[in-house]
N, C-alpha and C positions, 0 to 999 in steps of 0.2 A: 381809340385807345384800347389796349387789350383788357379783357375782363378776367378776373381771377375767380376760379371756382372755389367754393368753400371746402375746406379739408375737414373730414369727419374726425372728431375726437376719439381716439382708440380706447377700447375698454381697458380696465386695469390689467387684465391678463395679457392683452396684446402689448400694452406698454412695457410690461416686464420682459416679454419675449424680444421686443425690439431693442431694449436696453442691453440684452445679452448678445445681439447680433453685431458683428464688427462693421458691417457695411450700411447700417441704418442711419439715415439723416432726416430730421424733422423739417424737410423743405418742401416747397411747392413744385409742381411740374416745371414751371418757368425757371425757378431758381436752380433746379437740377439740370435743366438744359444749358443754362448759362455756365454753370460749374463744369459740366462734362465737355463742352466745346473746347476747353483749355487743357484737356486730359488726353492721354494716349488712347488709340482705338481699343475698344473692349472694356474700358473703365465703366463701372456701374455704381449706382446707389439704389438702396431700397428706401422707399419714402412713403408717406401717407398717400392714399388715393382719395379722389373726390367721390368715389363709389363706396357706399356703406359696406362694412365688413370686408374691405379689401385693402391691400397695400399695392404698391406699384414698383416694378423694377424698371429703372431708366438706364439705358446703356448707350454710350457713344459708339457709332459705327463708321465714323469717318465723314469727311466733307464731300466726297464724290457722290452726292445724292443720298448717302446713307443717313446722315444726320444722327438724331437720337431716336432710338427704339424704346417703346414703352410696352411692358407686359403687366397684366393685372395678376395679382396674387390673391387668391381667395383665402380668407382666414375662417377656419371652422371652429366655432365656439358653441358651447351649450351651458346655460346657467352660469355665465361668467367664468367658465373653464375653457382654456384654449386647447383644442384637440389636435390642431395641425394646420398645415398650409398646402395649397394646391395651386398650380399654374393653370390659368383658364385658357388653355390651348387645345382642349379636347382630351388631354390625358386625364386619367382617373386616379392617379397615384396621389396619396396624401403623405406629407412628410411631417415629422414631429417638430422639427426646428427649421428656421430660415437657413441656417448653415447647411443642414442636410439637403434641403431643396436646391441650394446653389451648387452643391457638389454633384448632385445626381441628375438634374434636368439638363438636357442638351439644348444649347442655344446656337443660332447660326454663327455667331462670332464668340470666340472664347472670352469668358468673363475675366476681367482684370480688376483686382481690388484697388480702390483709390489710395 
């Protein structure tokens, strides 16, 4: 049987930022994968991560071996103040909002909102 990893409870500042993001869904990795497999290629959701201080972007990349791609999004906070977001792919740029990150970071497959 599959095991579920615990999803960290986001800080109040992160909860507010996620509530403003159009593409955030409070779902698990498994739930995101199930939802995305019924969507067009490129469709994505931002969701909680099992890694503390992180969110995850899950994107459907097609059935031909692509499946669902997951990227970790680091949340940068200090004293319960959300300072920004960064994709943990080696880039050092920090974005003020999730929407800004989604507009400016280049992914292998174009992002399509659900």
